[in-house]
C-alpha positions as YAML, in Angstrom:
chain: A
units: angstrom
residues:
- id: 1
  name: UNK
  ca: [7.62, 4.65, 34.18]
- id: 2
  name: UNK
  ca: [6.94, 3.24, 30.47]
- id: 3
  name: UNK
  ca: [7.01, 5.91, 27.75]
- id: 4
  name: UNK
  ca: [3.95, 6.26, 25.62]
- id: 5
  name: UNK
  ca: [3.94, 6.78, 21.83]
- id: 6
  name: UNK
  ca: [0.91, 6.53, 19.38]
- id: 7
  name: UNK
  ca: [-0.37, 7.29, 15.86]
- id: 8
  name: UNK
  ca: [-3.30, 9.66, 15.34]
- id: 9
  name: UNK
  ca: [-5.31, 9.17, 12.59]
- id: 10
  name: UNK
  ca: [-9.10, 8.84, 11.07]
- id: 11
  name: UNK
  ca: [-9.99, 5.89, 10.55]
- id: 12
  name: UNK
  ca: [-7.00, 4.28, 12.21]
- id: 13
  name: UNK
  ca: [-7.98, 0.48, 13.04]
- id: 14
  name: UNK
  ca: [-6.09, -0.51, 9.83]
- id: 15
  name: UNK
  ca: [-2.55, 1.01, 10.99]
- id: 16
  name: UNK
  ca: [0.60, -1.36, 11.09]
- id: 17
  name: UNK
  ca: [2.29, 1.11, 13.43]
- id: 18
  name: UNK
  ca: [1.75, -0.12, 16.59]
- id: 19
  name: UNK
  ca: [2.81, -3.82, 15.52]
- id: 20
  name: UNK
  ca: [5.96, -2.29, 13.83]
- id: 21
  name: UNK
  ca: [6.85, -0.02, 16.70]
- id: 22
  name: UNK
  ca: [6.16, -2.82, 19.32]
- id: 23
  name: UNK
  ca: [8.80, -5.21, 17.28]
- id: 24
  name: UNK
  ca: [11.33, -2.12, 17.15]
- id: 25
  name: UNK
  ca: [10.93, -1.78, 21.16]
- id: 26
  name: UNK
  ca: [11.30, -5.27, 21.51]
- id: 27
  name: UNK
  ca: [14.47, -5.69, 19.26]
- id: 28
  name: UNK
  ca: [16.26, -2.62, 20.79]
- id: 29
  name: UNK
  ca: [15.34, -3.22, 24.55]
- id: 30
  name: UNK
  ca: [13.20, 0.27, 24.75]
- id: 31
  name: UNK
  ca: [10.51, 0.53, 27.49]
- id: 32
  name: UNK
  ca: [7.74, 2.14, 25.77]
- id: 33
  name: UNK
  ca: [4.14, 1.45, 24.53]
- id: 34
  name: UNK
  ca: [2.59, 2.53, 21.28]
- id: 35
  name: UNK
  ca: [-1.16, 2.73, 20.33]
- id: 36
  name: UNK
  ca: [-3.39, 3.85, 17.65]
- id: 37
  name: UNK
  ca: [-5.86, 6.73, 18.55]
- id: 38
  name: UNK
  ca: [-8.68, 8.11, 16.69]
- id: 39
  name: UNK
  ca: [-8.68, 11.89, 16.35]
- id: 40
  name: UNK
  ca: [-12.02, 13.49, 15.47]
- id: 41
  name: UNK
  ca: [-12.26, 15.39, 12.22]
- id: 42
  name: UNK
  ca: [-15.76, 17.10, 12.72]
- id: 43
  name: UNK
  ca: [-14.13, 19.66, 15.24]
- id: 44
  name: UNK
  ca: [-12.06, 22.49, 14.36]
- id: 45
  name: UNK
  ca: [-9.45, 21.98, 16.74]
- id: 46
  name: UNK
  ca: [-10.00, 18.34, 17.32]
- id: 47
  name: UNK
  ca: [-6.58, 17.33, 16.33]
- id: 48
  name: UNK
  ca: [-4.96, 19.48, 18.59]
- id: 49
  name: UNK
  ca: [-7.35, 18.75, 21.44]
- id: 50
  name: UNK
  ca: [-6.18, 14.96, 21.07]
- id: 51
  name: UNK
  ca: [-2.70, 15.82, 20.93]
- id: 52
  name: UNK
  ca: [-3.17, 17.83, 23.98]
- id: 53
  name: UNK
  ca: [-5.13, 15.13, 26.14]
- id: 54
  name: UNK
  ca: [-2.19, 12.91, 24.89]
- id: 55
  name: UNK
  ca: [0.63, 14.74, 26.46]
- id: 56
  name: UNK
  ca: [-1.44, 15.31, 29.42]
- id: 57
  name: UNK
  ca: [-1.58, 11.38, 29.84]
- id: 58
  name: UNK
  ca: [2.32, 11.26, 29.66]
- id: 59
  name: UNK
  ca: [2.55, 11.05, 25.69]
- id: 60
  name: UNK
  ca: [6.28, 11.32, 24.57]
- id: 61
  name: UNK
  ca: [5.68, 11.35, 20.81]
- id: 62
  name: UNK
  ca: [3.30, 10.58, 18.05]
- id: 63
  name: UNK
  ca: [3.02, 9.58, 14.53]
- id: 64
  name: UNK
  ca: [0.57, 11.42, 12.37]
- id: 65
  name: UNK
  ca: [-1.36, 9.83, 9.21]
- id: 66
  name: UNK
  ca: [-4.40, 11.00, 7.16]
- id: 67
  name: UNK
  ca: [-5.97, 13.13, 7.47]
- id: 68
  name: UNK
  ca: [-4.05, 15.26, 9.70]
- id: 69
  name: UNK
  ca: [-0.53, 15.69, 8.38]
- id: 70
  name: UNK
  ca: [-1.22, 19.62, 7.62]
- id: 71
  name: UNK
  ca: [-2.72, 19.86, 11.15]
- id: 72
  name: UNK
  ca: [0.37, 18.51, 12.71]
- id: 73
  name: UNK
  ca: [2.28, 20.98, 10.60]
- id: 74
  name: UNK
  ca: [0.19, 23.77, 12.06]
- id: 75
  name: UNK
  ca: [0.60, 22.60, 15.45]
- id: 76
  name: UNK
  ca: [4.51, 22.11, 15.31]
- id: 77
  name: UNK
  ca: [4.72, 25.70, 13.46]
- id: 78
  name: UNK
  ca: [3.04, 27.56, 16.12]
- id: 79
  name: UNK
  ca: [4.87, 30.14, 18.54]
- id: 80
  name: UNK
  ca: [7.00, 28.44, 20.71]
- id: 81
  name: UNK
  ca: [7.04, 24.77, 18.98]
- id: 82
  name: UNK
  ca: [9.77, 24.16, 16.18]
- id: 83
  name: UNK
  ca: [9.67, 22.20, 12.48]
- id: 84
  name: UNK
  ca: [12.67, 20.82, 11.17]
- id: 85
  name: UNK
  ca: [13.99, 21.73, 7.83]
- id: 86
  name: UNK
  ca: [12.56, 18.77, 6.23]
- id: 87
  name: UNK
  ca: [9.09, 19.11, 7.49]
- id: 88
  name: UNK
  ca: [9.19, 22.99, 6.73]
- id: 89
  name: UNK
  ca: [10.02, 21.74, 3.09]
- id: 90
  name: UNK
  ca: [7.09, 18.93, 2.88]
- id: 91
  name: UNK
  ca: [4.36, 21.38, 4.45]
- id: 92
  name: UNK
  ca: [3.28, 18.53, 6.43]
- id: 93
  name: UNK
  ca: [4.36, 16.57, 9.46]
- id: 94
  name: UNK
  ca: [4.01, 13.01, 10.11]
- id: 95
  name: UNK
  ca: [6.25, 12.55, 13.41]
- id: 96
  name: UNK
  ca: [5.89, 14.50, 16.53]
- id: 97
  name: UNK
  ca: [8.08, 14.90, 19.68]
- id: 98
  name: UNK
  ca: [6.84, 16.23, 22.92]
- id: 99
  name: UNK
  ca: [9.20, 17.94, 25.48]
- id: 100
  name: UNK
  ca: [12.41, 17.32, 23.13]
- id: 101
  name: UNK
  ca: [15.14, 19.72, 22.35]
- id: 102
  name: UNK
  ca: [13.71, 22.48, 25.05]
- id: 103
  name: UNK
  ca: [10.49, 22.81, 22.96]
- id: 104
  name: UNK
  ca: [6.84, 21.73, 23.70]
- id: 105
  name: UNK
  ca: [6.27, 19.99, 20.26]
- id: 106
  name: UNK
  ca: [8.93, 19.43, 17.73]
- id: 107
  name: UNK
  ca: [7.49, 18.49, 14.34]
- id: 108
  name: UNK
  ca: [9.57, 16.51, 11.75]
- id: 109
  name: UNK
  ca: [8.41, 14.56, 8.39]
- id: 110
  name: UNK
  ca: [10.01, 11.07, 7.78]
- id: 111
  name: UNK
  ca: [8.25, 9.95, 4.73]
- id: 112
  name: UNK
  ca: [10.30, 11.22, 2.00]
- id: 113
  name: UNK
  ca: [13.92, 9.41, 3.89]
- id: 114
  name: UNK
  ca: [11.78, 6.15, 4.25]
- id: 115
  name: UNK
  ca: [10.73, 6.24, 0.63]
- id: 116
  name: UNK
  ca: [14.40, 6.93, -0.58]
- id: 117
  name: UNK
  ca: [15.90, 4.25, 2.10]
- id: 118
  name: UNK
  ca: [13.56, 1.65, 0.72]
- id: 119
  name: UNK
  ca: [14.40, 2.21, -2.93]
- id: 120
  name: UNK
  ca: [18.17, 2.26, -2.35]
- id: 121
  name: UNK
  ca: [18.96, 0.34, 0.57]
- id: 122
  name: UNK
  ca: [16.20, -2.75, 0.05]
- id: 123
  name: UNK
  ca: [15.42, -2.54, -3.62]
- id: 124
  name: UNK
  ca: [18.96, -1.49, -4.83]
- id: 125
  name: UNK
  ca: [17.85, 1.35, -7.14]
- id: 126
  name: UNK
  ca: [20.43, 3.75, -7.32]
- id: 127
  name: UNK
  ca: [18.77, 7.53, -7.81]
- id: 128
  name: UNK
  ca: [22.25, 9.41, -8.74]
- id: 129
  name: UNK
  ca: [22.04, 10.55, -12.30]
- id: 130
  name: UNK
  ca: [18.67, 8.89, -12.91]
- id: 131
  name: UNK
  ca: [15.44, 10.13, -14.64]
- id: 132
  name: UNK
  ca: [12.66, 10.40, -11.92]
- id: 133
  name: UNK
  ca: [9.14, 10.91, -12.45]
- id: 134
  name: UNK
  ca: [6.83, 11.83, -9.58]
- id: 135
  name: UNK
  ca: [3.04, 11.27, -10.21]
- id: 136
  name: UNK
  ca: [1.10, 13.74, -8.33]
- id: 137
  name: UNK
  ca: [1.38, 17.29, -6.51]
- id: 138
  name: UNK
  ca: [-0.26, 16.99, -3.03]
- id: 139
  name: UNK
  ca: [0.92, 16.13, 0.43]
- id: 140
  name: UNK
  ca: [2.43, 12.86, -0.50]
- id: 141
  name: UNK
  ca: [4.56, 14.12, -3.52]
- id: 142
  name: UNK
  ca: [5.67, 17.30, -1.55]
- id: 143
  name: UNK
  ca: [7.13, 15.18, 1.55]
- id: 144
  name: UNK
  ca: [8.93, 13.12, -0.97]
- id: 145
  name: UNK
  ca: [10.85, 15.80, -3.06]
- id: 146
  name: UNK
  ca: [13.67, 16.97, -0.81]
- id: 147
  name: UNK
  ca: [15.15, 13.36, -0.19]
- id: 148
  name: UNK
  ca: [14.61, 12.58, -3.81]
- id: 149
  name: UNK
  ca: [16.31, 15.62, -4.85]
- id: 150
  name: UNK
  ca: [19.20, 15.09, -2.16]
- id: 151
  name: UNK
  ca: [19.97, 11.58, -4.01]
- id: 152
  name: UNK
  ca: [20.99, 13.42, -7.04]
- id: 153
  name: UNK
  ca: [19.07, 12.63, -9.74]
- id: 154
  name: UNK
  ca: [19.61, 13.69, -13.43]
- id: 155
  name: UNK
  ca: [15.85, 15.04, -13.67]
- id: 156
  name: UNK
  ca: [12.93, 15.28, -11.60]
- id: 157
  name: UNK
  ca: [9.62, 15.61, -13.56]
- id: 158
  name: UNK
  ca: [6.41, 16.09, -11.42]
- id: 159
  name: UNK
  ca: [3.14, 15.03, -13.13]
- id: 160
  name: UNK
  ca: [-0.19, 16.17, -12.52]
- id: 161
  name: UNK
  ca: [-3.91, 16.54, -13.61]
- id: 162
  name: UNK
  ca: [-3.62, 20.34, -12.40]
- id: 163
  name: UNK
  ca: [-0.05, 21.30, -13.72]
- id: 164
  name: UNK
  ca: [-0.34, 24.50, -11.85]
- id: 165
  name: UNK
  ca: [-0.08, 22.62, -8.48]
- id: 166
  name: UNK
  ca: [3.14, 20.50, -9.98]
- id: 167
  name: UNK
  ca: [4.47, 24.04, -11.11]
- id: 168
  name: UNK
  ca: [4.10, 25.17, -7.16]
- id: 169
  name: UNK
  ca: [6.31, 22.29, -6.20]
- id: 170
  name: UNK
  ca: [8.78, 23.09, -8.59]
- id: 171
  name: UNK
  ca: [8.95, 26.92, -7.25]
- id: 172
  name: UNK
  ca: [9.09, 25.32, -3.77]
- id: 173
  name: UNK
  ca: [12.47, 23.51, -3.99]
- id: 174
  name: UNK
  ca: [14.20, 26.16, -6.26]
- id: 175
  name: UNK
  ca: [15.34, 27.68, -2.97]
- id: 176
  name: UNK
  ca: [16.59, 24.63, -1.33]
- id: 177
  name: UNK
  ca: [17.90, 22.60, -4.64]
- id: 178
  name: UNK
  ca: [19.12, 25.52, -6.90]
- id: 179
  name: UNK
  ca: [20.96, 23.55, -9.40]
- id: 180
  name: UNK
  ca: [18.67, 20.46, -9.49]
- id: 181
  name: UNK
  ca: [16.93, 19.74, -12.86]
- id: 182
  name: UNK
  ca: [13.12, 19.95, -11.63]
- id: 183
  name: UNK
  ca: [10.30, 20.57, -14.11]
- id: 184
  name: UNK
  ca: [6.06, 20.15, -14.00]
- id: 185
  name: UNK
  ca: [4.03, 18.69, -16.68]
- id: 186
  name: UNK
  ca: [0.26, 17.15, -17.28]
- id: 187
  name: UNK
  ca: [0.13, 13.46, -17.80]
- id: 188
  name: UNK
  ca: [-0.77, 13.97, -21.25]
- id: 189
  name: UNK
  ca: [2.80, 15.53, -21.95]
- id: 190
  name: UNK
  ca: [4.52, 12.18, -20.89]
- id: 191
  name: UNK
  ca: [3.97, 10.91, -24.24]
- id: 192
  name: UNK
  ca: [7.38, 10.41, -25.84]
- id: 193
  name: UNK
  ca: [9.19, 10.64, -22.82]
- id: 194
  name: UNK
  ca: [10.98, 7.88, -20.70]
- id: 195
  name: UNK
  ca: [12.01, 7.51, -17.13]
- id: 196
  name: UNK
  ca: [14.19, 4.98, -15.12]
- id: 197
  name: UNK
  ca: [12.00, 5.39, -11.67]
- id: 198
  name: UNK
  ca: [7.99, 6.14, -11.86]
- id: 199
  name: UNK
  ca: [6.85, 7.01, -8.47]
- id: 200
  name: UNK
  ca: [2.85, 7.15, -7.60]
- id: 201
  name: UNK
  ca: [2.38, 9.90, -5.14]
- id: 202
  name: UNK
  ca: [-1.59, 9.90, -6.09]
- id: 203
  name: UNK
  ca: [-4.47, 9.04, -4.46]
- id: 204
  name: UNK
  ca: [-5.35, 6.80, -7.40]
- id: 205
  name: UNK
  ca: [-4.65, 3.34, -5.69]
- id: 206
  name: UNK
  ca: [-7.09, 4.24, -3.10]
- id: 207
  name: UNK
  ca: [-9.59, 4.94, -5.51]
- id: 208
  name: UNK
  ca: [-8.89, 1.66, -7.34]
- id: 209
  name: UNK
  ca: [-7.97, 3.66, -10.58]
- id: 210
  name: UNK
  ca: [-4.60, 3.62, -12.60]
- id: 211
  name: UNK
  ca: [-3.02, 6.64, -13.38]
- id: 212
  name: UNK
  ca: [-3.18, 7.72, -17.16]
- id: 213
  name: UNK
  ca: [-0.12, 6.86, -18.51]
- id: 214
  name: UNK
  ca: [1.41, 6.55, -22.08]
- id: 215
  name: UNK
  ca: [3.12, 3.18, -23.70]
- id: 216
  name: UNK
  ca: [7.02, 3.62, -23.48]
- id: 217
  name: UNK
  ca: [7.27, 5.50, -20.19]
- id: 218
  name: UNK
  ca: [9.55, 3.15, -18.54]
- id: 219
  name: UNK
  ca: [13.35, 3.05, -19.75]
- id: 220
  name: UNK
  ca: [14.79, -0.42, -19.58]
- id: 221
  name: UNK
  ca: [15.14, -1.90, -15.99]
- id: 222
  name: UNK
  ca: [12.68, 0.68, -15.25]
- id: 223
  name: UNK
  ca: [11.29, 1.00, -11.69]
- id: 224
  name: UNK
  ca: [7.73, 1.43, -10.63]
- id: 225
  name: UNK
  ca: [6.88, 2.42, -7.03]
- id: 226
  name: UNK
  ca: [3.62, 3.10, -5.23]
- id: 227
  name: UNK
  ca: [3.69, 4.84, -2.01]
- id: 228
  name: UNK
  ca: [0.68, 2.95, -1.24]
- id: 229
  name: UNK
  ca: [0.89, -0.59, -0.10]
- id: 230
  name: UNK
  ca: [-1.04, -3.74, -1.50]
- id: 231
  name: UNK
  ca: [1.10, -5.81, -3.78]
- id: 232
  name: UNK
  ca: [-1.32, -5.56, -6.78]
- id: 233
  name: UNK
  ca: [-2.64, -1.97, -6.91]
- id: 234
  name: UNK
  ca: [-3.80, -0.50, -9.94]
- id: 235
  name: UNK
  ca: [-0.84, 1.59, -10.79]
- id: 236
  name: UNK
  ca: [1.56, -1.48, -10.29]
- id: 237
  name: UNK
  ca: [-0.44, -3.56, -12.29]
- id: 238
  name: UNK
  ca: [-0.52, -0.98, -15.34]
- id: 239
  name: UNK
  ca: [3.28, -0.82, -14.68]
- id: 240
  name: UNK
  ca: [3.63, -4.39, -15.35]
- id: 241
  name: UNK
  ca: [1.69, -4.13, -18.68]
- id: 242
  name: UNK
  ca: [3.90, -0.94, -19.51]
- id: 243
  name: UNK
  ca: [7.11, -3.00, -18.96]
- id: 244
  name: UNK
  ca: [8.29, -2.00, -15.69]
- id: 245
  name: UNK
  ca: [11.35, -4.44, -14.60]
- id: 246
  name: UNK
  ca: [11.14, -3.44, -10.85]
- id: 247
  name: UNK
  ca: [7.46, -3.14, -9.26]
- id: 248
  name: UNK
  ca: [7.13, -1.86, -5.61]
- id: 249
  name: UNK
  ca: [4.52, -1.02, -3.28]
- id: 250
  name: UNK
  ca: [5.03, 1.11, -0.18]
- id: 251
  name: UNK
  ca: [4.95, -1.39, 2.54]
- id: 252
  name: UNK
  ca: [9.06, -1.00, 2.91]
- id: 253
  name: UNK
  ca: [8.61, 2.96, 2.89]
- id: 254
  name: UNK
  ca: [6.01, 2.47, 5.86]
- id: 255
  name: UNK
  ca: [8.69, 0.71, 8.01]
- id: 256
  name: UNK
  ca: [11.53, 2.74, 6.79]
- id: 257
  name: UNK
  ca: [9.55, 5.87, 7.82]
- id: 258
  name: UNK
  ca: [8.67, 4.25, 11.16]
- id: 259
  name: UNK
  ca: [12.55, 3.65, 12.00]
- id: 260
  name: UNK
  ca: [13.31, 7.11, 11.40]
- id: 261
  name: UNK
  ca: [10.67, 8.29, 13.67]
- id: 262
  name: UNK
  ca: [11.63, 5.80, 16.24]
- id: 263
  name: UNK
  ca: [15.42, 6.99, 16.09]
- id: 264
  name: UNK
  ca: [14.28, 10.55, 16.92]
- id: 265
  name: UNK
  ca: [12.37, 9.88, 19.44]
- id: 266
  name: UNK
  ca: [14.81, 6.98, 21.26]
- id: 267
  name: UNK
  ca: [18.22, 7.58, 20.08]
- id: 268
  name: UNK
  ca: [18.86, 4.43, 18.42]
- id: 269
  name: UNK
  ca: [17.96, 2.85, 14.80]
- id: 270
  name: UNK
  ca: [16.44, -0.39, 14.90]
- id: 271
  name: UNK
  ca: [16.92, -2.97, 12.31]
- id: 272
  name: UNK
  ca: [14.20, -3.03, 9.96]
- id: 273
  name: UNK
  ca: [14.54, -6.69, 8.29]
- id: 274
  name: UNK
  ca: [13.03, -8.48, 11.04]
- id: 275
  name: UNK
  ca: [9.97, -6.08, 10.77]
- id: 276
  name: UNK
  ca: [9.72, -6.57, 7.14]
- id: 277
  name: UNK
  ca: [9.43, -10.18, 7.32]
- id: 278
  name: UNK
  ca: [6.85, -9.67, 9.82]
- id: 279
  name: UNK
  ca: [4.70, -7.56, 7.99]
- id: 280
  name: UNK
  ca: [5.22, -9.65, 4.55]
- id: 281
  name: UNK
  ca: [6.31, -13.37, 5.06]
- id: 282
  name: UNK
  ca: [8.21, -14.78, 2.12]
...
């Protein structure tokens, strides 16, 4: 019987995940189907009910996108289920596996490792010893924290409009990365500071707005990375004006996090280069 997988979201019609996983399955010879499924947002247990229905239909695993990553975290964190360490640190789940490792629901977060793999393996950006600025303190930023710190930067600053939220993330990683140099600040505090890598984890690009960043922010050879995908997001347009040498959107991150989820489900890691070319032809 063909194994079934899906991605839950609302809205979900725009999702590239079905095309990505279909390509992975074809390349690795895996017998599976993958679909986009709309979960309701107007019911208290709408997401959990949608997952339960999919499992009853024979679903083996699912990806989770906006706005259900925290719902997925609560589901996988319920008694009898299990969260991976990186999902626990992220406080959000984007990958679910059903009936794996002896638990009904296993929750993982592959976003951060997808980000780091895109930066290091495909963009050729070394993060070790670098000064990294992470913009935003929401779920996207939280999911990136662990993998970014695992890469060994000299410094990781978290800037947010509300400094207290950024400080919460600093405290969150204190136990898991006690030697890391992590700090919180407001956007206004960035004047006079320079960073090698600036990562936009805010929702500003979705709203068509740039982040309030000062001139001189990017060090020579500096990298600007927007977790949203779109070749000319407001953040990336601004980064070019501010002198960033490398500007990249999050399409590669999308593909790499999908590959990590596929490997969890199927035990085989797909080659992502062909899928990248499929989504963004030269």
